[in-house]
N, C-alpha and C positions, 0 to 999 in steps of 0.2 A: 707146449703154447703156453704164453703166459696167463696169469692169472686176470690179468687187466684185457687179454683177448677174450678170454671166455667170457667174461662178464659183459663184454662188449657184444658178443655172439649172442647171448642169451635174448630171446624176445622179453619184452616189458610187458606186463601185466596193463591190459586198456582200462582205463578208468570206468565205471560200470555206472550207466545211467542212474541206476537205481539204489546208488550207494545213501548208506543211513544218512549221513552227514547233509547230502544234498536234498533228501526227502524232508528231512528236519528243516534245514532252512526254508524250503519251499513251504512247508506246513505254517511254519513261522509267520511268514510273508502273508500266506494267504489267511492268516487269522487275521493279522491286522486290517487286510483290506476288508475281511467281513465285519470287524467293528467299526471301520469307517462306515460301512456300507448301513451297518444299524443304526449310525449316530443319524444319517442321512434319510435313511427309510422312517424315523419315527415320528417326523414332522410331516412328511409327506405321504407316508402311506399306512402308519399303524393309528393316526389319528385324523379324525375327520369332523368338521365342525358343521353342526345341523341347527336348522330354527325349529323348535317346539310350536305349540298352540299358542304358548305365552310369549312368544316373541324373544325368546331366549334360546343364547348360543349353546347347545351341550356338545361334549365332546363323545363320538361313538369310536370304541377301540376298534381295528382290526390288525390285530397282531399276526394274524396269518398272512397277511400279505408282507408284511416286514420280514416273516420268517424264512417264505419263499424267496425274498429279494436278496437275502443274507446269504442263504445257501448256493444260490446262482452266482452271486460275487465270490464265495470262497472258493466255488468248484472251478470258476472261470479263469481266478487268478492262481490257482493252482495249475491247472492245464497249461497254463501260457507259461510257467517256470519250468515245468517238467518236460514238455515238447520239444524246446530244441536240443535238449539232450539224448532225446531217443535215437537211434541210428535211422537214417533216411536215404532214400536212391533218388537223388534228382534225376529225373529224364528231360531233355530237351526236345521239345516241338517246333518243328519247321511248317509253318501253314504253308499249303500250297500256292503258287500262285494264282492270283486272280480270287482265292477267298473272300477278302473283305469286299470287293464289289458284288459279288455273288449273293453274300450274306446280306448285302443292303438293298438288293433289289427283292429277294424273298421278305425282308422285312416292310419294304414298301407295301408288296402284294398284301399281305397280311393287314398293314394297316389300313389300307383301301378297304379291305373286305370285312373291316371289324364291325361295322355297322349291320351287315347283313349276318356274320358269327352270332352278333349281339340276339339279332331278330330271330335268328333258327333255335338257339339256347334258350333263351327266356320269355319268347313273345313279345307282343306289343306292349304288355304291361311293364314287364321288367327291363325292356331295351331301353327306355325312355332314361331311366336312372342312369344305365352302365353306359349310355352314348354320352349322354349330358355331364354327370358326377364323376365319371371317370373317365371317359375317353377326353371329352373336350376339356375339362380340367386340367388332364395333365398335360394337353399339348399348349394349353396356353401357357404353362410354367417352362414346358421345354422352348417356346418360343423367346419367353422374357429371361431363360437361361443363356439360350444362344445371343441373345442382344447383350448381355452383361460380358459375355465370354470376348468381346470385341474389347471391351474396355480393360477388363481384368485379366484375361487370358492371354491376349494377342498382345496388349501394348503394356500391361504390366501396371495398370493404373487402380490403386485399391479405391472402388466406389460402394460407400455404403448408405447412399441413397438414390439409388435405382429406382425406388419405387414413386419418386416423385415425378420422373416422364411418365411412368405409369398412369397417374394420376392425370398429369397434364392432357396426354392423350384422352383418357376417358370423358375426363371434363370438357375439352375442347370438343368432343363429337356431342357431348350430351347437351352443352348450352347452345351451341349452333341449330342442333335438330329442335330444339325445344323455343329457341327466340320466336318472341310473338314479331317482331319487325322484319326477320328473314322470311315466315311464314307468309306474312304479308304481300313481301316483295315477290316472292316465287308466284305466291297466287295470282297477283297481278299480271307479270309477266311470263309465265309458262302453263298454270292452271292452277286450283286449287286441290288437284287430288296429284300433283308432281311431287311436291316435297314431302308427304309421309312416306313415299314408295323409295324415291329414289336419293332420301338424304344421307344413307349411309356411306355410299358410294361415292357420295359428293364430299364429304366430310373424313372418308378415311385417309386420301392421302393430305389433307388439312392440319388432321389431328399429328399424322407424321412429323412433318413440318414444323407445327407448333412445338412439339417435343424435343426436334433435332434443334430447334432455336434456342430454346432453354438449355439444353445442352451445351451448347456456345457459351450462352452466359454463365453456366456454371465452370467452364473452363477455363475461361478467361482469369478469374481472381486466384485458380490454384496452381498455375503454369510453374510456379517455384516452389510449390510445395511438394512432399515426397513423403511417403511412409504412412506413419501415424498420423501425421499433421492432415494429411490429404483425407484419410479416412475420416477425421474429424469433421472437416468442412464439408464433406459430401454427405455424412450424415445431419448436421445443422441445416443442410439446403433440405433434404428431405422432412425434417420437422418442419421449416420455415413454409414450405407449399402445404402442408397439411394443415396449419395453422390459419393460413391464408384462407383455406376452404373452409374451416370451421367459423372463422370471423367474418368474414366478408359474404353476411348471410345476404344483402340485397341481390349479390350475383349468384353465389354458389348454393344458397339455401342453407348454410350453416350444416348442422348436423342432421335436419329433413332433408337435406339431398336435392337431389334431380330426379324427378319420376316423370312417367310417360315418355321415356326414349323411344323413336321409333325401332323398329326391327328391321332387319335388312330383308330385302325382297329378291325374287328368283327374275332377274331381267324385268324387275317391272310389276311381277306378278306377287302382291303380298300372301303371306302364309295364314289365313283366316277363313270363316266359313261364308264368305261373301260369294256372290256369284262371279265376280271378277276374280276370285283369288287362286290358289294354285292350284287347289283340288278341284276345283270347278271346272278350271281351263281344260286340264287333264283328265276330266271324266271320272275321277277318284273320290273314294269318302273322305270328307275331311277327318283329320286326326294330327293333332300336334307333333305327332312322329316327325312327319316331314318337315317341319321347320328345325328340330332337332338334328336331323341326319343330314340338312342342308348347312347348320352351322357347324357340324364336325368336318364336312367337306371342306368349308371355307377355311376355319383353322389349319386344317390340314395344309392346303395351299399357302397360307401367310408363313407357316412355319417352316415349310419346304424353300419357299421365296428367299426368307431368312438365312436359313444353309447355304443355299446357293449362292446369293451375293455373298456371305462371309467366306465362302470357298473360294471364290473369283478374287475376290479384293484381296487374300493370302498371297494370291501370285502375283499381284500388281506390285509396282513399286511401294504404292502406299502401304499394302500388308508387308512388305519387307522392312521398310521403313518402322513399323509398328512392333515387330520380332525384336529390332536393332535396337529400339527405343528400351523395351522390356531388358534385354540383355544387358546395356550399359549405356546410360545415357551420354557419359561424358565421350565415349566413344562415336556414339551416334554424333554429336556433335562436330567431332573432328573430322567425322567425314563428312561434314557439308550438308546434314540433314537437318531442314526447320525443324525443330522438334516442337515448337509452337503449333504450326500448322498440324503436325503429326498429332499432338495431343488432340486438338480441337477436332479434328476430324473422326477421332476414336470417341470422344464424347458425343459429336454429335449424330453419327451414324449408329452407335450402340442407343442413345437416347431415341432416335427415329423408329427403331425397332420397337422399343418401349412404348411409344405413343401408338403404333400401330395397334400391340396387344391391349393396350387400355381402351382404345376406340372399340375393338371387337368384344371386350369385357361389358363396357355401357351398353352395346347393341344386345347381347346376350341376355344381359340380366333387366334391362329395361327401366334400372332403379340403379343409383350409385349415392354415394355417401363418404365423408372422410373415414367411415370406421373400417373401410374396404383398404384401404391405402396408408396403414401404418409402419413403424419401422420391422416388425416382425416379418411383412412381406419380402422386403429388401433382404433382411437376415436368410429366409428361406431360399431366394434366389441365388444368394452368393454362397450358400453352403451346396446347392445343388452345383455351381459351378466348381468348387473346391473338390468337392466329394467326387465329381466326375472327373476332374483333372484339367486344371489352366490350360486352354488353349485346343481342348479335345471337344471335337462337337459329339461324337458318338457317346462319350462320357458322359456330356451333360446331359443328353437324353436318357442314358441307362440312371443316373442319379434322379433326375426328376419323375420317370416312371417307378422307381424304387420308394422315393421320398413322398409323393404325390398319392403316388397308387396305394403304397401301404397306408398312409392316413384313412385313404376313402376304403379300403379292405377293413379296417379296424370298426367300421361301422357294421359289418356284417358277421362279425362274430358274436354273435348272440350265444352260441354253446357254452364260451365261458362262464356266462352267468350260473350253468350249473357247477362248474369248478368251485368258484369264488363266491356264489352267493347272487341272490335276484338282484341286489343293488349294484352291483358290479359293470360299470360303463368303460369299456374299452377307449372309447376316445376321449376318456378323462384323461389317459396317460401317453397320448402321442406324442406329446414333446419330452414327455421323460424316456419313452423309446428312441425319440429323434436324438436326443443328446448321446445316449447310449449307445446309438448305431455310429454317430460321428464318433466317439472316443476310441471305439473298435477298429473303426476303420482307419482312422488316423494312426491307430498303431501298426495294424497290417499293411495299409497302403498310406504312407504318408503322402504320395503326390497323387493319390486320386486312384480312381478305379482303373483308369485308361494310362499306365505308366510308361508308355510309347509316345513319342509324337511323329509325326510324319514333316519330313522338310518340306519347306515351300520350294525350294530349287535345288537341282541335283543335278549330278553330272554321270550320264550312261543309266544308272541304276539308282532307283527310290529307295532307302534303306531306313527303317525307323531308328530314332535316336533315344536312348533311355531319357526317361523325364528327370533322374538326377545330372543330366549333363545340361539341360536346360534351365536358366534363371525364371524366377516367378517375379521376378520384377522388384522395385522397389518403392513404386509409386511415384 
């Protein structure tokens, strides 16, 4: 046997995952990341400005927070670089047929039983907080995410001003419900007690239609815009609506907002302590918990309606036209699809659902102001859609639960004060944690939490499609 044959037959030593050169390179890279984290942590975490008795700003050093952030950044970067070199065994998992439907049914049952579970665990005193601040708040953002998912996820139109339709729906209901001419007209023709009780149910579809109308108005000027230019115009539209709400003081009240907004009733029964209220009608002891539970089931119904309509539209020619527009607008035109109508319907339907959510928000709060409709709201809703997976309904719901629910849970982490000191407020770092979570998720799941898409139409068998085979649209 020749020497060359012997050399070829000899097994080559495999490169070790813990080779000194790789470890040194990983440590060097992690050290650079730690230095970068230190530069960012000094102005954000290490130094805090406070006002003393002389109205002077003083700096309070908190180097312990900065040290923890630097150590976490170093460890995370080091593990990220070393982990791919470790030996791993990939296991394929095939989901049983019908698992998705069964899981959806179980989650829906748990959602409907959530108020009962909250009452059983926390009692009446704590249930109001967990049903309202946690359950209702998350469901509002789920509904907003599903509405924006039509525009961004299905049609591929990047919208940074979605909060404008949210505001239009809220102010449409608030202004109609508190308008003195409307009250006088209803009192003359129907009765004095009719409008305060039925105002929400009458104005809810009006608010949705008004928001859809503004969605069409936004769609006409941006028909020829794509990508970054479309995003800038929609961002400007959102700011224009906010500035109108601030400066049109005779109508909107400016910064003072609109107060005294009527609350929803249960088929004409108001949730108050009067003899004609909900509690008195059913012979129950009055408590604000009844209204909170009713609002919870109302937003559940609105969110499920949004989801059902979206899924139905996806299977119609309109929904397939949205997906064709997202994949390639030029090919969409070549197939004879009217891209003008396709874009306008996406903006209108998505805006309509945002208007429904805004109307519910105004009815739930009883007071609205322009401060509730800033660009940050649009950014949060868009982040929910992107992180969940554009075009994925369940992904949007999971992302909303994680982002909004995580923010609310931060308010309950008082035990962290024993670790970081009595002045530590976890809610002050929610945006920092939110940004960190976005960066980590984009590294781990660039296409969102749900990385598969279910095809709208299929032949014989529905098979999931990897998200990297689906375009995200160019606006």
